[in-house]
C-alpha positions as CSV (number, residue, x, y, z in Angstrom):
1,M,-5.5,52.9,-40.1
2,I,-2.3,52.1,-38.2
3,L,-2.2,55.7,-36.9
4,K,-5.7,55.1,-35.4
5,L,-4.5,51.9,-33.7
6,V,-1.4,53.7,-32.3
7,L,-3.5,56.6,-31.0
8,F,-6.0,54.2,-29.4
9,A,-3.2,52.2,-27.7
10,V,-1.7,55.5,-26.4
11,A,-5.1,56.7,-25.1
12,A,-5.7,53.3,-23.4
13,L,-2.2,53.4,-21.8
14,L,-2.8,56.9,-20.5
15,I,-6.2,55.9,-19.0
16,Y,-4.6,52.9,-17.5
17,K,-1.9,55.0,-15.8
18,W,-4.5,57.6,-14.7
19,L,-6.4,54.8,-12.9
20,G,-3.4,54.0,-10.9
21,G,-1.8,51.4,-13.1
22,S,-3.9,48.6,-11.8
23,V,-7.4,47.7,-12.8
24,S,-9.1,45.2,-10.5
25,L,-11.9,43.1,-11.8
26,P,-15.0,42.8,-9.5
27,K,-14.7,39.7,-7.4
28,A,-17.3,36.9,-7.7
29,K,-19.7,36.7,-4.8
30,P,-19.5,33.5,-2.8
31,K,-22.3,31.2,-3.4
32,R,-24.8,31.0,-0.6
33,R,-26.0,27.6,0.5
34,S,-29.7,27.1,0.5
35,K,-31.4,26.7,3.9
36,G,-33.4,23.7,2.7
37,K,-32.2,20.1,2.7
38,P,-28.4,19.6,2.9
39,S,-26.8,18.6,-0.4
40,V,-25.6,15.1,-1.1
41,K,-22.1,16.3,-0.2
42,D,-23.2,17.4,3.2
43,A,-25.3,14.3,4.1
44,E,-23.8,12.3,7.0
45,M,-23.3,8.7,6.2
46,V,-23.8,6.0,8.8
47,E,-23.5,2.2,8.7
48,C,-26.7,0.1,9.0
49,D,-26.3,-2.1,12.1
50,E,-28.3,-5.0,10.4
51,C,-26.7,-5.3,6.9
52,G,-23.6,-3.1,7.2
53,I,-24.2,-0.8,4.2
54,Y,-23.6,2.9,4.5
55,V,-26.6,5.1,3.9
56,S,-27.5,8.7,4.5
57,I,-28.5,9.4,8.1
58,E,-31.8,10.8,6.6
59,E,-32.6,7.3,5.2
60,T,-32.2,5.5,8.5
61,T,-34.3,5.0,11.6
62,L,-32.8,4.9,15.1
63,V,-34.0,1.8,16.9
64,N,-32.7,0.9,20.3
65,G,-29.6,3.1,19.7
66,K,-28.9,1.4,16.4
67,Y,-29.2,2.9,12.9
68,I,-31.4,0.7,10.7
69,C,-31.8,1.3,6.9
70,E,-35.2,1.4,5.3
71,D,-34.7,-1.9,3.6
72,C,-33.9,-3.8,6.8
73,L,-36.7,-2.0,8.6
74,N,-39.2,-3.1,5.9
75,K,-37.8,-6.7,6.1
76,E,-38.2,-6.6,9.9
77,K,-41.9,-5.4,9.6
78,A,-42.6,-8.2,7.0
79,R,-41.7,-10.9,9.6
């Protein structure tokens, strides 16, 4: 039994040396970003000019050069 393990180890060492002494593992492919909506990490945050909270730029409306969040916009429409 031990003789088989020794022979296997010697064979593995010879194959390792025959391959140049260095075995490189395949590198992981970089993840591609989807072309759809940007992720939460990529969303640009802006300050609402009415209430001062920071919201995603996708959740705001540009009114007279000011970013207004949906809540403030709905309050303004209710008046």
